TORKOLPA-167818 format. One record per residue (C-alpha): residue in one letter; x, y, z. Coordinates in pm, whole numbers, plus 50000, padded with zeros to 5 digits. Layout:
AXYZ/...
REM end
This chain:
M258531947231129/T255701929431331/L256231902931614/T254461871531497/L255041833831561/S254321829631211/K256621856431039/P259291836130849/T263351838730972/T264681868930801/S268361862730670/A271091882630821/P272201915330667/D276191928030609/S276131944930971/A275841911731164/D278911897531348/D279101857931336/G275231851131282/V274041876931572/W272751912831474/L270271942231621/A266971947431475/C264181972631527/I260571959331618/A259321988131405/C260891992831123/E263221978430880/W266391993531051/T269181966431132/G272771969031293/A275941954131415/P275271938831767/F278641953731882/D280131982331711/E278482005831933/I276522016132253/R272672012132131/Y269282008232335/R266802023632029/C266692024731712/P268412051531492/D265812055531277/C262472057531474/D263752058931805/G262152019531844/L263021989132066/L265911969831947/E265841926231951/V268481907831935/R268381882131594/Y270171852231499/A270861836531161/D270341799131290/H267811787631565/P269231756931765/T267221725931884/F266961710532271/D269691693032113/D271931715432078/F271871724732465/E274341713732726/G274821722533069/S272851737033351/G271471767533411/V271361801533173/W274651792232997/R273161758832873/Y271731778732630/A274521792932493/D273811782632136/A270911802332179/L272491839332325/P274711862732154/V277451856132328/K279061822432472/S279661829332818/G279221857233081/V279591870433416/S278361841133590/I277211826833973/D275451799433853/E272201817433779/G269181800733613/N268451759633666/T265781774033926/P262951749334034/L259611739833887/Y257751730934182/E254251715134249/A251941732234413/P249041701734532/T246941725834774/I246481752134505/E246471733134201/D243591715434380/E241681747134461/V241991762934138/D241121726533984/V243211730633660/S244901698233453/S248291703733628/L249831736533745/R254101741033846/I255231774634058/K258301781733817/H260351797534099/E262601821234012/G263191836234350/M265941806234370/N268531827434145/P271781838634317/T270051873534430/G266581856634474/S265691874134167/F265191864733771/K267151892633699/D270391877633755/R269451858133438/G269851895333238/M272651906633459/T275061875033370/L274241880032971/G274611918833021/V277491927633234/K279401905033009/V277881925732672/A279351955032886/E282881945432904/K282671936032531/L281311971632437/G284401983232710/T282102001632922/D283512013733274/R280282023433494/L276832002033470/A273562017833589/C270312009733650/A267042022133801/S265181999634016/T262091988534235/G264711966534405/N265101936734221/T267391951233963/S270031968834189/A270641941534362/A271481919434082/L273371945333901/A274931953934219/C276061915434264/Y277221907033881/G278931944333903/A280811932834166/R282121897634026/A283201920733726/D284861945133954/T283051971933748/E281272004433933/V277232001033975/L275382031634014/V271722023334076/L268672049534072/L265802039534314/P262412058734454/A263242068934802/G261152052435074/K259492028434806/V262111999734768/A261931967235047/A264621965535275/G266211932735192/K266641946334827/V268611979734904/A270521961435152/Q271961936934888/A272931966634679/S274611984034958/L276101953835073/H277291946734677/G279191980734699/A276901995434443/R276782032534459/I272922040934564/L271262072134444/E267132078134595/V265372097234380/G262422116134443/G259912104834250/N259002067834137/F260352039833948/D259782056733636/D261182091633756/C264652069533839/L264402050533475/D263802088333327/I267412098233439/V269082067333425/S268022065933044/D269412100932983/L273002094333177/A272622064832930/N272622087832622/R274992107432735/G277462085232772/E277812079633131/A277082047233208/Y275332016433040/L272242011333102/L271051976533212/N267461978933245/S264991959433052/L265471983532811/N268651970632696/P267991939432439/F270781920832550/R269491915432881/L266511898832728/E268431873932572/G268861859332923/Q265821861733018/K263901842932760/T266101813832908/I263281813833150/G261011800532864/L263341773832754/E263651757233095/I259741762133135/I259491738632822/E261961715832927/Q261711706833275/F257761710533219/R257851680732987/D260551657833171/Q257851660933459/T254871657333278/G255461641232907/D253461667832802/L253351715332706/P252271740232926/D249271755332820/R249221787732963/I251761804833175/V250691832533417/L253471858033527/P253711893633673/V253981922833512/G256221950833581/N258171966833317/A256961934333104/G260391923933017/N259421887733101/T256341888632866/S258851898432591/A261661875332676/L259261842232666/F257371851932330/K260901856132197/A262051824332325/F258811810032143/R259141825131866/E262851811031837/L261861774831956/V259211774031649/A261541791331431/A264461759031491/G260931734231470/E260671727031802/L257181739031869/T254231745431603/A252681778931641/E249871760531803/E251821743132082/V253231778532205/P251801786732586/T249301815532619/L250741841732755/T249081856033076/G249871890633252/V248961900133590/Q249761933033730/A248391950834128/E245301970634029/G247391999234132/A249461999833834/A248161982133598/P248692003733229/M249321968333062/V245551955233155/E243731986333041/A245691986532710/V244801949532657/E240931950932774/S241021982932586/D242011968632250/A244661998632244/D247961998432050/E250162013232304/V250262020432710/R248752049332836/R251442057833117/W250342063033482/D251942089333677/E250562078133999/V251162041934114/E250982022634452/T250981984634531/I252121961834850/A253711944234509/T256961969034512/A258551951534224/I255891956133980/R255011992234102/I255302004433783/G253902030633532/N255272032933229/P256671994333112/V258782004232867/N258501969432655/A254801972032637/P255441972532225/K257351938532256/A254991925432536/L251261930332423/P252001913632092/A253291890932265/I249591884532495/R247501889932185/E249771861031948/T249551838532177/G245831844332266/G246261854332609/T244911886032843/A245871908333118/I244211908133439/A244961933733801/V243921922334132/T243861936034447/D246501941434695/H244581916134951/E243791890634657/I247911888934612/T248441887135001/D245701860135025/A247981844134726/Q251141848234877/R249731830435206/A248731801134956/L252471797734834/A253441796235183/R250771766435243/D252611749334965/G255951757935077/I257141777834800/G258161818034953/V257701845334781/E257231882634760/P254101901434664/A254781904434347/S255271872134260/A252081860534434/A250451881934150/S250661855633910/V248661830834126/A246131857334272/G245661860533850/L245291820633811/R242311826934107/K240731849033891/L240731837633562/R239491805933683/E236571818733878/S235621838133600/G236431808133359/K238761829733126/I241381794633209/S239541760333181/A239911733233391/D241641707833107/E244791733033125/N248271728333211/V249351764333399/V252811773133477/C252871804133722/L255941824833733/T257221835534093/T260041861934004/G261131867434406/H262641852634674/L260101855235002/L263011874335236/K263231901334944/D260651917535113/P260391906435504/D258251930835610/A255461923035388/A256171880335438/A255871894435845/K252571913035797/A251111886935592/G252391856135824/V251321849236194/E252041872236509/P254781858336725/E252951853237061/P255881862137383/V255641833537652/P257681835238042/A261271818738021/D259071783638138/T258191751338021/D255031748438188/D254421779138120/V254761775237711/L252931740337770/R250071758437932/H250321786737624/I250061759137388/S247431744237491/R244661773037511/
REM end
């Protein structure tokens, strides 16, 4: 079952629940969405996707935030803290510098816990309630743990998070801690944490809410729906390209799914779907390697390192969904250095947009692709920034200017600032 923009909508199988079912992207298996917990296909171990008999149009949506798009989601309400409806900012300095037709920054750091992960958790935690689970769990580079801890607390459900010891920004650990999650620091990297928590989930010890969970990506697809509406409202046009950071490749997969469903609903033509362009840090770039070598699958990197902790991932579990997303939309993937990421973080700050390093990777990628001519000057571009500046205050402090000590005297202060 290939993921294409032109594939006809399939009719609902007998197992569908109110027009909703699960389908394997690798084989023809389909199953009921809520009769039991599933993360992978029981026949071939492929990734699962939520499918729908009907696809709503923009006229069917009402309200604000993630749940404005309830008609495009598998449940009609969630454990909600007003997530979504994040701003689509202008970035005039960067727009002039890179010389594109128009540039907007979709700042997902303006969600309740400061990252896009809240969109998946409002839905995922609700589905967990529907399935009757009593413990939620995730592996995390930080943002997932913060969001799950927050939404789990709201739902009064136990939360277990596994973090790679010493590799998660302090702001994110503090969030998970304050919201009451049980935090286990694992002597390994993120991928080791995901291996363990997936094993726990398969043993029935917890409900997994990493992006391997197909319901979580349903919440994240609302980013794509919002981008289309907001960009059209602001410019009267559609974005030609969306540039986004890639860690586990959940957002790449989710946006592609949103656009496929808009095509099925008749809201977009296949030609109008924005080109999806992924950006990774050079020290953690398995998706880039696969795209550049035209490989059918991603090779796991066991050793990864980058200042962009949120995308310090060597085995993106959603690669089987994300590679078709990039290729079907005519996109590409590029790696950027930590220096280029930090410089892009400073550039965003000069336009008044504060993001963590992983978020700035999208702008760093845009710059590099414009320099090489792979992005043209006539394009309308949206860069996705995924986490708030204060997610990683240490990185922000290093990227910013140093404080200047002065005596507690007005004249001394004046002399100092006039130098």
